C-alpha positions in Angstrom: -20.3 77.9 31.9 -20.0 75.0 34.2 -18.3 71.8 32.7 -20.3 68.9 32.3 -20.0 66.2 34.9 -20.2 62.9 33.1 -18.2 60.8 35.7 -18.0 60.4 39.4 -14.4 59.5 39.1 -11.5 61.4 37.9 -8.0 59.7 37.0 -4.8 61.7 37.3 -1.7 60.1 35.9 1.5 61.3 37.7 4.8 62.0 35.9 8.1 63.2 37.3 9.2 66.5 35.7 13.1 67.0 34.9 13.1 70.2 37.2 12.2 68.1 40.3 8.5 68.8 40.2 5.8 66.2 39.8 3.0 66.8 37.5 -0.3 65.0 37.1 -2.7 65.1 34.3 -6.4 64.1 33.9 -6.9 63.2 30.4 -10.7 63.5 30.0 -11.0 67.2 31.2 -7.3 68.1 30.5 -6.8 69.3 34.4 -3.1 69.6 35.1 -1.5 70.0 38.6 2.2 70.5 39.7 3.7 69.9 43.2 6.9 69.3 44.9 6.0 66.0 46.5 2.9 63.8 46.5 1.3 65.4 49.4 1.6 68.9 47.7 0.4 67.3 44.5 -2.6 65.9 46.1 -3.6 69.4 47.6 -3.1 71.1 44.3 -5.2 68.4 42.4 -8.1 68.9 44.8 -7.9 72.6 44.4 -7.7 72.4 40.6 -10.7 70.0 40.5 -12.7 72.4 42.8 -12.0 75.3 40.6 -12.6 73.5 37.3 -16.0 72.1 38.4 -16.8 75.3 40.5 -17.0 73.1 43.5 -19.8 70.8 42.1 -17.7 67.6 41.7 -18.6 64.7 44.0 -16.8 61.5 43.6 -13.4 59.9 43.6 -10.2 61.4 42.5 -7.8 58.5 41.7 -4.1 59.3 41.4 -2.0 56.8 39.6 1.9 56.8 39.5 3.6 54.5 37.2 7.1 53.0 37.6 9.0 52.2 34.6 11.6 49.6 34.6 14.0 49.8 31.8 16.1 46.9 30.4 18.7 47.6 27.9 20.0 44.8 25.7 
């Protein structure tokens, strides 16, 4: 069964894994991708999206990476 396409944009949030891998999660559909660097991660994200939507997704994939600034007092 093909997942419902309710959007023309997917948002992946990137986090660094403690084992040196990067992971990205798309929260609305629960798609998860892993890569060794950003280029690898982008390629895996595209592959996972194509697989998840059976090649029917047309739109924008936004990849957001946050940087935390920790202040200890």
